[in-house]
C-alpha positions as CSV (number, residue, x, y, z in Angstrom):
1,M,-4.7,-113.5,-103.1
2,D,-7.0,-114.7,-100.7
3,E,-8.5,-112.2,-97.9
4,A,-6.4,-113.2,-95.0
5,A,-3.2,-111.9,-97.3
6,L,-5.2,-109.1,-98.7
7,T,-5.8,-107.8,-95.0
8,T,-2.2,-108.2,-93.9
9,R,-1.1,-106.3,-97.3
10,L,-3.7,-103.3,-96.6
11,L,-2.3,-103.3,-93.2
12,E,0.9,-102.7,-94.1
13,L,0.3,-100.6,-97.1
14,S,-1.7,-98.1,-94.2
15,R,1.1,-98.1,-92.2
16,Q,3.4,-96.7,-95.0
17,R,1.0,-94.8,-96.3
18,F,-0.4,-92.5,-93.0
19,A,2.7,-91.5,-90.7
20,G,0.3,-91.0,-87.8
21,A,-1.0,-94.9,-88.1
22,P,-0.1,-96.9,-85.0
23,A,2.5,-99.1,-85.7
24,E,0.5,-102.4,-84.5
25,L,-2.9,-102.1,-86.6
26,S,-5.4,-104.9,-86.2
27,P,-7.8,-106.3,-89.0
28,D,-10.9,-105.1,-86.5
29,D,-9.4,-101.6,-85.9
30,D,-11.7,-99.0,-87.3
31,L,-10.1,-98.2,-90.6
32,F,-10.9,-94.2,-90.7
33,Q,-10.4,-93.7,-86.9
34,S,-7.0,-95.9,-86.7
35,L,-5.2,-93.9,-89.6
36,G,-6.9,-90.4,-88.4
37,I,-8.0,-89.5,-91.9
38,D,-10.4,-87.6,-93.6
39,S,-13.0,-88.1,-96.4
40,V,-10.3,-86.7,-99.2
41,Q,-7.4,-88.9,-97.6
42,A,-10.0,-91.7,-97.7
43,L,-10.5,-91.1,-101.5
44,E,-6.5,-91.4,-102.1
45,L,-6.3,-94.5,-100.1
46,L,-9.0,-95.4,-102.3
47,S,-6.9,-94.6,-105.4
48,E,-4.1,-96.3,-103.9
49,L,-5.6,-99.4,-103.4
50,E,-7.0,-99.7,-106.8
51,R,-3.7,-99.2,-108.3
52,T,-2.0,-101.5,-105.9
53,F,-4.6,-104.7,-106.2
54,G,-5.9,-103.8,-110.1
55,V,-9.5,-103.3,-108.7
56,E,-12.3,-100.5,-108.8
57,L,-13.8,-99.8,-105.6
58,P,-16.8,-97.6,-105.7
59,D,-16.2,-94.7,-103.2
60,Y,-19.9,-95.1,-101.5
61,E,-19.0,-98.6,-100.8
62,L,-15.5,-97.3,-98.8
63,A,-18.2,-95.2,-96.6
64,E,-19.8,-98.4,-95.6
65,V,-16.5,-100.0,-94.5
66,R,-15.3,-99.8,-91.0
67,S,-12.5,-102.1,-90.4
68,F,-9.6,-103.2,-92.3
69,A,-11.2,-106.8,-92.5
70,E,-14.1,-105.2,-94.1
71,L,-12.1,-103.7,-96.8
72,A,-10.1,-106.7,-97.4
73,R,-13.0,-108.5,-97.9
74,K,-14.6,-106.1,-100.5
75,L,-11.6,-105.7,-102.3
76,H,-11.1,-109.5,-102.6
77,E,-15.0,-110.1,-103.8
78,R,-13.7,-107.8,-106.8
79,L,-10.1,-109.8,-107.5
C-alpha cells in the first residue's frame, strides 16, 4: 500500500472511530486536535492501527506526529 492510500485509509478509520471527528478531514489536519482525543484515546488509535496495518509503531513516535500525513508516513516506513 502506498503512502497516499495509507493516508486515505487512516482518514476513513479516524472518521469511523471517533464520532466527534469532522466529516471532512485533510491529510495536513492536526491529528489530535481534529479528532479531539486525549493520550489514552491516542493509544487506543495506535493499537487499532497496528492491528489494521500489521505494523508496530512505538507510542513515543505517535507523540511526535502532528498530522494524518505524518502518521501515514510513519506507518508506510514500517510496511
